[in-house]
Every structure is written in C-alpha cells, then in structure tokens.
N, C-alpha and C positions, 0 to 999 in steps of 0.2 A: 881382701879386707875392706875394700871400698866399693864392692859391687852394689850398684844402685844408689851410690852416695849423692847423686844429683837431687834426689827427692827427700833427703834427710833435712830435718830441722835441727840445727846444731845449737847446743847450749854449752855452758862451761863444763858441766859434769861429763857430758859425752866427749867433748874435746880432750879433757884430761885423761879419760879412759883410753881413747884412741892413741894419744901421744905416748902413754905408758906402754901400751901394747906394741907400738911401733919401735920404741927404743929397746924393748925387750927382744924383739925380733932381730934388730940390728946387732945387739950384743951376742945373740945366738949365732948369727951369721959369721961374726968375727971370733967366736969362741972366747968371749970376754965375760968374766964373772963380775958380779957386783962388788965382791970383796977386793977386786983389782983397783977399784976406785978411779977408773978412767972417766973423765968428764964426757957428757953427752956431745959437746961440741967437737971433741976429738974423734969420737965414734962417727959422727955425722960427716966429718971431713974424709974419713976413710971409706965409708960406704957411698958417699955422694948421693944419698937418697933425698928426695924432696920432702919437706915437712908435710905431714898428712893433712892438717887442716888447710894449708895452702892448696894442696891438690884437690881437696873436696870443694873448696870455694871456687876454684877455677872450673871444675867440672859443672858445678851448679850454674855458674855464669854462662857457660857455653850452652847448657841445656835450656835455660830460660830464653836465650836468644833464638835457639832452634824452635822452641814452642811458639814464640811470638811471630816467627816468620811463616808458620804454617798457614796456608791459604784456605783449605777446606775445613770442614767441621769435624775434625778427628776427635776421638775420645780423650786424647792427652790434653788437648787445648780446652775441651769442655770441663775436664776434671780440675784443671788449673784455675779456671774462672768460676767454678761452682761455689755458690753460697748456700749454706744450710737453711732450711725453711724455718727452723726455730728462731732464727734471727739473733737472739741474745747469747751472750757467753756467760759462763759461771761467774760467781762473785770472786773478788780478789784480783790479784795481778793476773792478767790474761797470759796464757801460754803463748810462746812465740809460734807464729805460723810460718809456713814455708816461704811465703811471699814477703814477709816483713823485712827481711834482710835486703831483698832486691829493691823494694820501695824506698828504703832508707838511702840506698846508694844511687839509685837511678831515677828517683822521683816517681810520681804517679803516672807519668807518661812513658813508662819504660817500654811498653809494647810498641809505641811509635818510634822510639829511639832504636829499638832492636831490629827494625826493618832493614836498616843498612848494616850489613855484617861488618864491614871494615870499621865504621864508627863505633859499633857495639863492642868489638873486641879490643879497641884501643884503651878504654878505661878499665879493662878487666884487672890489670895489675893494681891499679889504684884502689879498686873495690876490695881486692883481696887484702891489701895492706891495711885498709880502713877497717875491715872486719877483724883482722888479726889484732889491731890495737884495742878494739872494743872487747874482744874475747880475753885478752890478757889482763884487763882491769877487773 
C-alpha cells in the first residue's frame, strides 16, 4: 500500500483515504465488522500496526537524507533539484510540492544538514510529529 511513498506529496484528503483503507484492512485482519462498533484505538492495540501517515513521513525523511548524501550527479538528485523552465505557477493557492514539507521542518539548508546521517536521523521523530499536528488541523 505504501510502495513508492517516499515520493508522494501528502495532503489531508490523501491522508484520510489512506487511514480509512488502513483501518479497513486491520478490521478485515481481525474479522471485525463495523456494526461491532469497536473503536479504532482498540483495533490498533490488537494489531500493533504503525499509523500509515507516520510510516510514510518516516520513509520520506529517510529518502531525503539518502538523496542529499549522494555524491555523484545521479538522476534522482537531479530530479529532486529540478526547476521547470516556465518559472511561474498557476493562479490561486499553490499546490504542495514534495520538498515543501522538508523545507518547513529542516529549513533551506536541509541538504547540508543531511550530510551527517546521525544528526539527520535524530530529528526525524520530531518532524513526523510536527507533520502529524499540521495534518490533523
């Protein structure tokens, strides 16, 4: 369900769909029907599965660090840093880009910070919790 999630740009609508699908799968694993009216928290205690949006954000954080530490000019790094030639974006509220979440959490110098793997992985939990708070609002 999360194959390639490192490259997703998450928004509230997508998170809601993923959470709905995850809890439906957990109910199916335990053979619990909706009419049984068992809360999600109880189901989560039984299955001991990580919340999907936390997992996705953790994977994204790890992927960003991996990309930043690449030394040569690989296509993954070039695609991450690519800026379209048109320059401008459409009118209205701009759509969230893949890098926007990282820049909010790690500032504009995220590539420099990610060079040291230990220092980069330390704030990962804080980033995930920060993103979770924003997504729930």
